[in-house]
N, C-alpha and C positions, 0 to 999 in steps of 0.2 A: 466573769467576761462568759457570755453566753457560745458554746461551743458551735460551730456550723456545721450541721453534718454534708458532708463530699461522695453519700450515697445517690446512684444515681434516680432521676424520676422514672416511675414506674406506667411506663409503653407512653411516653410522650415524648414529642416530637419537636423540639425547642425549633424555632426561626432563626435562634444567637445561640451562639457559644454561654451566654451572659450566666453563671449561677453554679455551670457543667463543668467538672473534671477533666482537664484537656484530653486526657485519656479517653473518658467518654466522649466527648466531642468523636475525638478520633475513629471511634469503634461505630460510633453511627453513620457518619459520611460515608465508610468502607458498609455500611449494611446499604446504604440509600445505592451507592455506586454498584453494587454487586445487582441491586434488585431495578437497576436503571439500565440493564446492559445482558440481563439473561434473555428478554426474547432474542437477543441477536446469539447467542447459544443455539436457539431453537432451531435461528435460519441457518444457523451455520451446519447444523446436527440433518437439518432434512436437505439441504443442497450435497451435504457428503454422500447420504444414501442416493440421491439421487444419479449422483455421478457413478456409485456404485452399480445403480442398477445400469446406465447406461455400456457401463463396462463388460458387466456381463453380456446384456443384447451383444457388442460388437464383438467381444467370445465367441457367442455362439455362430451368430452369423458367419463369420472367418473360420471356425471350423468346419460351418456347413460349405464355404467357401472350395474348401481342402478338400475336402469328400469329393465334392465334385470334380475337379482336379484331379484325383486319381482314377475316378471313374474315366473320366476323359481320357486319361493315360491307358488305362488298360484296354478301349477301344479304340486306340493310337488315334485319336482325335486331337492333335497336338495343337492347334490353334483354340479351343476352346480350354484345355487344361492351363494354357499361358494368362489366357483372360481372367477364370478362375483364382488364379495365384497371386492377381495383380488385384484383387478385387480385398484377398485375404490381409494382404500387405497393406493395404489403403485404409481397411477396419483397424487396425493393432497400430497402426503409424508406424508402421516399420519404414525405413529408410530408404529409399528405391536402389540410393547410388551404394550400398555396402557389396562387397564383392562376390554373396552369395547370389544377387540379382545379376551380376554382369550377363550369366550368360540367357538368362531370361530376358533379358534386352534386345538381346542380337537376336534371338528367335522372335519376338513381337517385332520387328521390323519390319516395314512394309516390304513385298514381296510381288514380283508383277502379277499381273490378274489375269492374264490369258490361261487358257484350257492346255491338257496336252495337245503336241502334235498329232496330226491322221494317224501318224505310223505310232508313236507311243501307245492311243487309245486303242488301235487293231489288236496290238501284241499283247497289255494290259487285257483287252478283252476275251480275248483268246485264251488267253491262262486260265484267266477266272473258270469259263465254262467248263475247260479240260482238266479242273482239281475240285470242283465243290463236293467231291468225298473227301478231298484232302484238308488237311491242315493251313490254311490261305493266313501270309503276314505280310502287312504293310511293309517294310524294310525290304521283304522278298520284290515285292510289287513293284518297289522302287527303284529297286537293283535291275531290274527287267528295261530300265527304260533310261537309267542313268540319271537319277535324279535325288534329293537328300528325302529322308522320310517326309520332315514337316513340310518341304516344297512339293512333293509331290502328293498330301493330304490335299493341298489347297488347289492345286490344278485339277486332279482328279474331281472335286465336289465340282468345278467349273464346268467341266468338259459331262459330267454323268449325274450331276444334280442330286448327287451323295457323298456322304463321307464312304470311302472305301469296304469297312466293316460294315456299314449301310446296305450300301451298295451288294455285297458279297452275301449278306443275311438274304437279302430280296429274290436274288437269283435261284438261293438254296431253298426257295418256297416257293418259287415258277418250275422249279426243275423237280420236287416234290408233288405240284400238283399234276404237272405233264404223266408224272408215274402213275398219280393214284385216277388219271384216265385213262391210262393205256397197258398197264401192267398189272397182271395177280400175283400181287407181292403184300405184305403184312405191313399198317403204320410203322411197325420196328424194324422192317428192312427198307423201306423207302427214309426214314431218317438217318440211317448207317448211311444208306447211297450217296445221301443229298450232304453230307458232313454235319449230321446234329448231332451230339453226345451222347442221347439215347432218345427216348419216343416223347416220355416225360417232358426234354427240353422241344422238340420239334413241336408237341401240341402248342405249347407255350407261347412258341413265336411265329408258329401259325395262326395261332386264336389273336395275338396281335397285329397282324396284320391282314389277317381277310376276315375277321370280324365272326368265325367261328372255328370249331373244333376240326383238325382235318376227316376224321370216322364223321360229321357234320356237314361239309363239306362233300365228302364220298358217298353219302344217303342221297342226298338234292341231285348228283349230277351222274349218277353212271344207276342206267335202267335194272331190271332183275335180269335181263340175259347178260351181263356186263360190258354191253357192248359201249362204247363211248358215248356219252349226251354234249350236246350243241350248248357252251355258257349262255346261260338264260341272260335278263336282260336287268334283271336286278344281281345277278353275282358281282364281286367285289373284284375289278381288276387291281393288278401291285402294279403304280407306274416306275417307272426306270427312266 
């Protein structure tokens, strides 16, 4: 009797298992299955990479929002800080009902939209103008009119159009402009008299608000006899 070989047919793909060892049929079917699903492996890998990129982008945006929150807190602009923290939590899919967010939720609750009462605005403005050379803190201003710091920031903005920090900065620059025109003082001394840390800090803030350095502003407005000159039509005024 002639012996029948059970060796697999080389590089032959059979339509039926006839004449093929059962184990070889199983191996061929397994290879065919892997070839069929290999595109889905590539698709899943690409999807995973896409999700990873989205997650990194969300993390980056969340960190940026937290940096904004820190900056707003340092400037005592609590409403802006609360908004940044909430946006960061949303980007990270953090549960807003966690205990850590209870205090933030209370701060974010709507508060009356009215401004300061006339007597409150008068007290605050007088205190700011008489203490521009010192360290003015929002919590101290709020204490003068018996308000919380957060509530004070909101009603102050309604009354004066700026946050307390921005308003104080502008009043300091206006005081400096007056001294530049009327006093024979160095810019460094004017900076200290108006509550700036040093001349470099004064120059940076002055340029941002007025469009030119204090020295340039002085040269265009003070005549050679050191007499005050009237503001020109092109001068930039600081609105309060």
